[in-house]
N, C-alpha and C positions, 0 to 999 in steps of 0.2 A: 504494500500500500504506500509506504513511504517513497519507494522508487518511482511509482507513477506520479505522485504529487511533485516530487523533485523534477521529473522530466517535464511535466506540464508547466511548472513555474519557470524553468529554464527557457522553454520555448516562448512563453509569454514575455519574458524579459528581452529575449533576442528580437522578438517582433517589434517591441517598443523602441529598442535601441537601433534598429536598422533605419538609415536615412532614407527619406523619400526621394525619388528621382527628381532631377531639376526639370522645370517646365520646358517644353519644346520651344526653341527660339526661332521658329519659322512658321509660316503659314503657307497655304497652297500656291500663292502667287509670287511671293518674295519673302525676304527676311522681315521679321517684325520691325516696325518703325517706332521711334520715340519722337513725337511731334510736340512742339511747344504749344500749339493750339490746333483744334480741329473744328472747322466751320462748314456750313453749307456753301456750295459753290456760288450762290447768289448773295452771300453776305457782304456787307460793306467792307469788311476786312480782306476778303479773299477775291472778290470780283475784279478789283483793279489789278491785282497781281496776275490773275489769269489773263486778263485783257492785254497787259503789258508783255506777256509771254506769247500772245497769239493763240492761247488755248481756248477752245470752245468745248464746254462740257454740256452734253446733251441733257442730262438730268440735273436741273438747278438745285435739287435737294440732295444731290450726291455730296458726301462729306469729303472735304479736302483738308489734308494735314499741312500745316505751315511750319517751316524750319524743322525738318525731320532728319534724323540720323538712324541708320540701321542698328538694330540690336543684334550683334553677332553671336554672343554667348551670354547666357544667363548663368552665372556661376558664383563661386565662392568669393566673398569680399564685396560683391555687388558693384564691381567696376563698370558693368554695362547695365546697371539697373536704370530704369526710366523713372524720373521723378515728375514727368509731365503726363502725356497721353500715349499709351501703348496702343498701336493700331496695326491692322493688316490692310495694305492698300493694293489696288490693282495696277496702278501706274506710278512707278517711282523713278521715272526717267528725266526728272528736272533738277538733278543735282542737289536734292535735299531742300530746295526752296519750297516746293510744293509736292505733295503726293496726292493722287486723285483716286477716288473710289474707296475710301477708307472705311473700315469697320472696327469699332473699339474691341479690344481684347481684354478680358478680365483675367487677372492673375490667379 
């Protein structure tokens, strides 16, 4: 009886002490992005930037990330942790200035 109790206790302690896997640092279209702000394409903050780049967004309600950087690895020490808005965007081809078609990602 004591051996069974000891084995069960040891397994329970091992399960609690095992670290959880790190969150996946990618989405289906590109690496996760950390954007300083995320706004609809027709917002007063984003529309002039898109116009200046010559970008026409078909869906004016599409979310656009502004001043974005890719999150390459979410790991120990939090060096790549995002303190702003973590998003997954369809179009990241504007050098980080804007990312189009973003969807918020919850950690």
